[in-house]
N, CA, C and O atoms as a GROMACS GRO file, in nm:
protein
  348
    1MET      N    1   2.324   4.983   4.574
    1MET     CA    2   2.422   4.916   4.635
    1MET      C    3   2.577   4.949   4.598
    1MET      O    4   2.611   4.934   4.481
    2ASN      N    5   2.672   4.994   4.695
    2ASN     CA    6   2.790   5.010   4.708
    2ASN      C    7   2.810   5.130   4.626
    2ASN      O    8   2.907   5.142   4.551
    3GLN      N    9   2.694   5.245   4.645
    3GLN     CA   10   2.684   5.375   4.585
    3GLN      C   11   2.667   5.442   4.703
    3GLN      O   12   2.552   5.466   4.738
    4PRO      N   13   2.768   5.480   4.778
    4PRO     CA   14   2.744   5.592   4.886
    4PRO      C   15   2.792   5.725   4.835
    4PRO      O   16   2.896   5.755   4.777
    5THR      N   17   2.660   5.815   4.881
    5THR     CA   18   2.692   5.950   4.845
    5THR      C   19   2.716   6.036   4.963
    5THR      O   20   2.652   6.018   5.066
    6MET      N   21   2.805   6.127   4.954
    6MET     CA   22   2.847   6.219   5.084
    6MET      C   23   2.790   6.362   5.052
    6MET      O   24   2.777   6.411   4.940
    7LYS      N   25   2.760   6.419   5.175
    7LYS     CA   26   2.711   6.563   5.128
    7LYS      C   27   2.826   6.659   5.066
    7LYS      O   28   2.932   6.685   5.124
    8GLY      N   29   2.792   6.700   4.956
    8GLY     CA   30   2.894   6.791   4.859
    8GLY      C   31   2.972   6.718   4.806
    8GLY      O   32   3.068   6.778   4.760
    9VAL      N   33   2.971   6.581   4.789
    9VAL     CA   34   3.093   6.504   4.709
    9VAL      C   35   2.998   6.454   4.603
    9VAL      O   36   2.876   6.442   4.617
   10ALA      N   37   3.081   6.421   4.478
   10ALA     CA   38   3.002   6.346   4.379
   10ALA      C   39   2.972   6.217   4.431
   10ALA      O   40   3.032   6.171   4.529
   11THR      N   41   2.866   6.144   4.358
   11THR     CA   42   2.802   6.027   4.380
   11THR      C   43   2.953   5.910   4.319
   11THR      O   44   3.018   5.937   4.218
   12LEU      N   45   2.977   5.800   4.397
   12LEU     CA   46   3.079   5.734   4.371
   12LEU      C   47   3.056   5.648   4.243
   12LEU      O   48   3.150   5.623   4.168
   13ASN      N   49   2.928   5.603   4.220
   13ASN     CA   50   2.903   5.534   4.091
   13ASN      C   51   2.992   5.426   4.083
   13ASN      O   52   3.051   5.406   3.977
   14VAL      N   53   3.009   5.353   4.185
   14VAL     CA   54   3.106   5.226   4.195
   14VAL      C   55   3.039   5.100   4.104
   14VAL      O   56   2.945   5.038   4.154
   15PRO      N   57   3.086   5.068   3.981
   15PRO     CA   58   3.095   4.965   3.911
   15PRO      C   59   3.060   4.857   3.961
   15PRO      O   60   3.097   4.834   4.076
   16SER      N   61   2.988   4.769   3.897
   16SER     CA   62   2.931   4.612   3.956
   16SER      C   63   3.083   4.539   3.976
   16SER      O   64   3.116   4.467   4.071
   17TYR      N   65   3.144   4.566   3.892
   17TYR     CA   66   3.288   4.497   3.911
   17TYR      C   67   3.374   4.495   4.026
   17TYR      O   68   3.461   4.410   4.046
   18VAL      N   69   3.342   4.609   4.114
   18VAL     CA   70   3.412   4.650   4.200
   18VAL      C   71   3.381   4.584   4.325
   18VAL      O   72   3.291   4.646   4.382
   19LYS      N   73   3.415   4.492   4.383
   19LYS     CA   74   3.367   4.423   4.480
   19LYS      C   75   3.430   4.445   4.633
   19LYS      O   76   3.367   4.417   4.735
   20HIS      N   77   3.553   4.495   4.630
   20HIS     CA   78   3.640   4.550   4.732
   20HIS      C   79   3.585   4.657   4.817
   20HIS      O   80   3.589   4.777   4.792
   21GLN      N   81   3.533   4.601   4.921
   21GLN     CA   82   3.478   4.707   5.013
   21GLN      C   83   3.570   4.798   5.070
   21GLN      O   84   3.527   4.911   5.094
   22LYS      N   85   3.712   4.767   5.103
   22LYS     CA   86   3.813   4.858   5.142
   22LYS      C   87   3.830   4.967   5.036
   22LYS      O   88   3.839   5.084   5.074
   23LEU      N   89   3.835   4.943   4.938
   23LEU     CA   90   3.884   5.020   4.808
   23LEU      C   91   3.768   5.120   4.799
   23LEU      O   92   3.792   5.240   4.789
   24ILE      N   93   3.662   5.080   4.802
   24ILE     CA   94   3.520   5.156   4.782
   24ILE      C   95   3.534   5.252   4.922
   24ILE      O   96   3.529   5.375   4.911
   25ASP      N   97   3.549   5.201   5.028
   25ASP     CA   98   3.551   5.315   5.142
   25ASP      C   99   3.661   5.409   5.129
   25ASP      O  100   3.640   5.529   5.145
   26TRP      N  101   3.790   5.360   5.099
   26TRP     CA  102   3.904   5.465   5.049
   26TRP      C  103   3.879   5.550   4.936
   26TRP      O  104   3.945   5.652   4.920
   27VAL      N  105   3.797   5.517   4.866
   27VAL     CA  106   3.789   5.605   4.724
   27VAL      C  107   3.680   5.719   4.802
   27VAL      O  108   3.687   5.839   4.774
   28ALA      N  109   3.606   5.679   4.875
   28ALA     CA  110   3.466   5.741   4.921
   28ALA      C  111   3.540   5.863   5.031
   28ALA      O  112   3.490   5.974   5.044
   29GLU      N  113   3.652   5.824   5.097
   29GLU     CA  114   3.708   5.894   5.233
   29GLU      C  115   3.816   6.007   5.142
   29GLU      O  116   3.839   6.121   5.183
   30ILE      N  117   3.860   5.964   5.046
   30ILE     CA  118   3.929   6.103   4.952
   30ILE      C  119   3.842   6.145   4.890
   30ILE      O  120   3.841   6.268   4.902
   31ALA      N  121   3.751   6.104   4.818
   31ALA     CA  122   3.649   6.204   4.739
   31ALA      C  123   3.598   6.269   4.855
   31ALA      O  124   3.569   6.382   4.816
   32ALA      N  125   3.568   6.257   4.994
   32ALA     CA  126   3.508   6.370   5.084
   32ALA      C  127   3.621   6.473   5.120
   32ALA      O  128   3.594   6.588   5.156
   33LEU      N  129   3.781   6.413   5.106
   33LEU     CA  130   3.856   6.523   5.112
   33LEU      C  131   3.894   6.601   5.019
   33LEU      O  132   3.960   6.703   5.042
   34THR      N  133   3.856   6.561   4.894
   34THR     CA  134   3.930   6.634   4.769
   34THR      C  135   3.831   6.695   4.715
   34THR      O  136   3.854   6.781   4.630
   35MET      N  137   3.668   6.656   4.762
   35MET     CA  138   3.560   6.724   4.664
   35MET      C  139   3.557   6.725   4.534
   35MET      O  140   3.536   6.834   4.480
   36PRO      N  141   3.576   6.603   4.450
   36PRO     CA  142   3.594   6.586   4.318
   36PRO      C  143   3.446   6.642   4.258
   36PRO      O  144   3.346   6.665   4.326
   37ASP      N  145   3.458   6.658   4.129
   37ASP     CA  146   3.329   6.684   4.078
   37ASP      C  147   3.244   6.560   4.050
   37ASP      O  148   3.124   6.543   4.071
   38ASN      N  149   3.340   6.472   3.994
   38ASN     CA  150   3.315   6.320   3.973
   38ASN      C  151   3.422   6.225   4.024
   38ASN      O  152   3.528   6.257   4.076
   39VAL      N  153   3.377   6.100   3.999
   39VAL     CA  154   3.476   5.988   4.052
   39VAL      C  155   3.494   5.887   3.909
   39VAL      O  156   3.387   5.858   3.856
   40TYR      N  157   3.591   5.845   3.858
   40TYR     CA  158   3.555   5.786   3.750
   40TYR      C  159   3.655   5.632   3.800
   40TYR      O  160   3.767   5.631   3.851
   41TRP      N  161   3.584   5.538   3.771
   41TRP     CA  162   3.648   5.402   3.785
   41TRP      C  163   3.709   5.348   3.639
   41TRP      O  164   3.632   5.338   3.544
   42CYS      N  165   3.832   5.318   3.627
   42CYS     CA  166   3.876   5.257   3.537
   42CYS      C  167   3.853   5.132   3.518
   42CYS      O  168   3.865   5.056   3.614
   43ASP      N  169   3.824   5.092   3.416
   43ASP     CA  170   3.800   4.930   3.371
   43ASP      C  171   3.903   4.857   3.300
   43ASP      O  172   3.893   4.736   3.279
   44GLY      N  173   4.007   4.931   3.262
   44GLY     CA  174   4.133   4.887   3.168
   44GLY      C  175   4.112   4.846   3.047
   44GLY      O  176   4.209   4.806   2.983
   45SER      N  177   3.985   4.846   2.988
   45SER     CA  178   3.947   4.834   2.835
   45SER      C  179   4.009   4.892   2.729
   45SER      O  180   4.024   5.014   2.722
   46GLU      N  181   4.055   4.801   2.631
   46GLU     CA  182   4.113   4.910   2.516
   46GLU      C  183   4.036   4.998   2.488
   46GLU      O  184   4.084   5.108   2.461
   47GLU      N  185   3.886   4.980   2.484
   47GLU     CA  186   3.797   5.106   2.451
   47GLU      C  187   3.815   5.218   2.538
   47GLU      O  188   3.805   5.329   2.486
   48GLU      N  189   3.838   5.210   2.661
   48GLU     CA  190   3.858   5.294   2.769
   48GLU      C  191   4.020   5.384   2.728
   48GLU      O  192   4.036   5.506   2.725
   49TYR      N  193   4.090   5.309   2.710
   49TYR     CA  194   4.233   5.348   2.692
   49TYR      C  195   4.215   5.425   2.533
   49TYR      O  196   4.289   5.521   2.513
   50ASP      N  197   4.136   5.392   2.442
   50ASP     CA  198   4.156   5.452   2.346
   50ASP      C  199   4.061   5.613   2.344
   50ASP      O  200   4.096   5.720   2.296
   51ARG      N  201   3.950   5.583   2.407
   51ARG     CA  202   3.883   5.715   2.446
   51ARG      C  203   3.969   5.811   2.541
   51ARG      O  204   3.971   5.928   2.505
   52LEU      N  205   4.033   5.783   2.642
   52LEU     CA  206   4.119   5.848   2.732
   52LEU      C  207   4.224   5.912   2.640
   52LEU      O  208   4.247   6.033   2.635
   53CYS      N  209   4.272   5.835   2.582
   53CYS     CA  210   4.406   5.894   2.488
   53CYS      C  211   4.341   6.003   2.398
   53CYS      O  212   4.397   6.112   2.383
   54ALA      N  213   4.242   5.978   2.348
   54ALA     CA  214   4.155   6.076   2.239
   54ALA      C  215   4.139   6.211   2.327
   54ALA      O  216   4.177   6.319   2.282
   55GLN      N  217   4.085   6.199   2.448
   55GLN     CA  218   4.056   6.321   2.556
   55GLN      C  219   4.187   6.403   2.566
   55GLN      O  220   4.195   6.525   2.556
   56MET      N  221   4.300   6.304   2.591
   56MET     CA  222   4.391   6.383   2.618
   56MET      C  223   4.469   6.461   2.520
   56MET      O  224   4.534   6.561   2.549
   57VAL      N  225   4.458   6.404   2.386
   57VAL     CA  226   4.498   6.464   2.298
   57VAL      C  227   4.444   6.608   2.242
   57VAL      O  228   4.493   6.698   2.173
   58GLU      N  229   4.297   6.582   2.319
   58GLU     CA  230   4.210   6.707   2.255
   58GLU      C  231   4.241   6.818   2.370
   58GLU      O  232   4.243   6.938   2.340
   59ALA      N  233   4.265   6.775   2.498
   59ALA     CA  234   4.284   6.855   2.593
   59ALA      C  235   4.407   6.958   2.564
   59ALA      O  236   4.407   7.080   2.585
   60ILE      N  237   4.514   6.879   2.508
   60ILE     CA  238   4.638   6.945   2.475
   60ILE      C  239   4.619   7.050   2.349
   60ILE      O  240   4.677   7.158   2.340
   61LEU      N  241   4.551   7.011   2.278
   61LEU     CA  242   4.508   7.070   2.158
   61LEU      C  243   4.472   7.211   2.210
   61LEU      O  244   4.534   7.316   2.195
   62LYS      N  245   4.370   7.191   2.269
   62LYS     CA  246   4.288   7.318   2.331
   62LYS      C  247   4.397   7.420   2.415
   62LYS      O  248   4.405   7.543   2.405
   63ALA      N  249   4.478   7.330   2.499
   63ALA     CA  250   4.582   7.426   2.575
   63ALA      C  251   4.670   7.492   2.506
   63ALA      O  252   4.722   7.597   2.545
   64LYS      N  253   4.698   7.432   2.386
   64LYS     CA  254   4.805   7.498   2.270
   64LYS      C  255   4.781   7.650   2.247
   64LYS      O  256   4.865   7.739   2.230
   65HIS      N  257   4.617   7.661   2.252
   65HIS     CA  258   4.553   7.822   2.229
   65HIS      C  259   4.606   7.897   2.305
   65HIS      O  260   4.641   8.004   2.256
   66PHE      N  261   4.634   7.876   2.444
   66PHE     CA  262   4.676   7.950   2.557
   66PHE      C  263   4.818   7.967   2.550
   66PHE      O  264   4.862   8.056   2.621
   67LEU      N  265   4.888   7.911   2.491
   67LEU     CA  266   5.054   7.919   2.518
   67LEU      C  267   5.118   8.025   2.401
   67LEU      O  268   5.074   8.049   2.289
   68PRO      N  269   5.209   8.067   2.454
   68PRO     CA  270   5.272   8.200   2.323
   68PRO      C  271   5.274   8.123   2.186
   68PRO      O  272   5.307   8.005   2.174
   69ASN      N  273   5.234   8.207   2.085
   69ASN     CA  274   5.250   8.176   1.966
   69ASN      C  275   5.189   8.010   1.920
   69ASN      O  276   5.238   7.941   1.830
   70ASN      N  277   5.103   7.983   1.984
   70ASN     CA  278   5.030   7.850   1.958
   70ASN      C  279   5.124   7.736   1.984
   70ASN      O  280   5.094   7.622   1.946
   71ALA      N  281   5.238   7.762   2.049
   71ALA     CA  282   5.346   7.642   2.075
   71ALA      C  283   5.308   7.548   2.151
   71ALA      O  284   5.248   7.592   2.248
   72LEU      N  285   5.319   7.420   2.148
   72LEU     CA  286   5.325   7.289   2.212
   72LEU      C  287   5.395   7.322   2.350
   72LEU      O  288   5.495   7.393   2.352
   73PRO      N  289   5.342   7.269   2.467
   73PRO     CA  290   5.437   7.284   2.589
   73PRO      C  291   5.570   7.190   2.554
   73PRO      O  292   5.559   7.098   2.474
   74PRO      N  293   5.676   7.215   2.608
   74PRO     CA  294   5.798   7.123   2.600
   74PRO      C  295   5.802   7.031   2.643
   74PRO      O  296   5.843   7.045   2.758
   75TYR      N  297   5.774   6.886   2.608
   75TYR     CA  298   5.807   6.751   2.658
   75TYR      C  299   5.934   6.695   2.613
   75TYR      O  300   5.979   6.697   2.499
   76PRO      N  301   5.985   6.648   2.715
   76PRO     CA  302   6.139   6.595   2.666
   76PRO      C  303   6.130   6.454   2.598
   76PRO      O  304   6.051   6.368   2.637
   77GLU      N  305   6.217   6.435   2.494
   77GLU     CA  306   6.216   6.321   2.418
   77GLU      C  307   6.273   6.192   2.512
   77GLU      O  308   6.370   6.200   2.586
   78PRO      N  309   6.206   6.095   2.496
   78PRO     CA  310   6.209   5.977   2.585
   78PRO      C  311   6.376   5.947   2.596
   78PRO      O  312   6.426   5.913   2.703
   79ASN      N  313   6.461   5.963   2.466
   79ASN     CA  314   6.579   5.928   2.474
   79ASN      C  315   6.677   6.053   2.517
   79ASN      O  316   6.799   6.037   2.517
   80ASP      N  317   6.618   6.177   2.554
   80ASP     CA  318   6.700   6.274   2.631
   80ASP      C  319   6.755   6.263   2.734
   80ASP      O  320   6.686   6.281   2.834
   81GLN      N  321   6.905   6.229   2.752
   81GLN     CA  322   6.945   6.176   2.882
   81GLN      C  323   6.970   6.327   2.978
   81GLN      O  324   6.992   6.314   3.099
   82ILE      N  325   6.966   6.447   2.925
   82ILE     CA  326   6.992   6.550   2.995
   82ILE      C  327   6.857   6.580   3.045
   82ILE      O  328   6.866   6.665   3.134
   83SER      N  329   6.735   6.544   3.025
   83SER     CA  330   6.613   6.570   3.073
   83SER      C  331   6.597   6.502   3.206
   83SER      O  332   6.533   6.552   3.299
   84ARG      N  333   6.665   6.370   3.210
   84ARG     CA  334   6.647   6.274   3.284
   84ARG      C  335   6.679   6.318   3.453
   84ARG      O  336   6.772   6.394   3.479
   85VAL      N  337   6.617   6.278   3.528
   85VAL     CA  338   6.701   6.339   3.690
   85VAL      C  339   6.726   6.212   3.766
   85VAL      O  340   6.640   6.130   3.798
   86SER      N  341   6.851   6.204   3.790
   86SER     CA  342   6.924   6.082   3.856
   86SER      C  343   6.898   6.082   3.991
   86SER      O  344   6.882   6.183   4.060
   87GLY      N  345   6.895   5.968   4.027
   87GLY     CA  346   6.900   5.976   4.172
   87GLY      C  347   6.905   5.862   4.245
   87GLY      O  348   6.910   5.866   4.368
   0.00000   0.00000   0.00000
């Protein structure tokens, strides 16, 4: 139920808590256009947040090895007014 598959596109694996059919249809349409390896549905839990943050840190640390002198990429400081774009 609610698990459409498209030729050449990852299975949507729609969780049981997602009931909005128009959302499911939209995700299926975008997946058909973008051809992702997988589709991930966020549940908003604290466990999910912790896991995704850990994955992000791991990815940044892995990327560090491809940068000159193993330097981390330059991220602006939150209070750095020069790096902000005004508009």
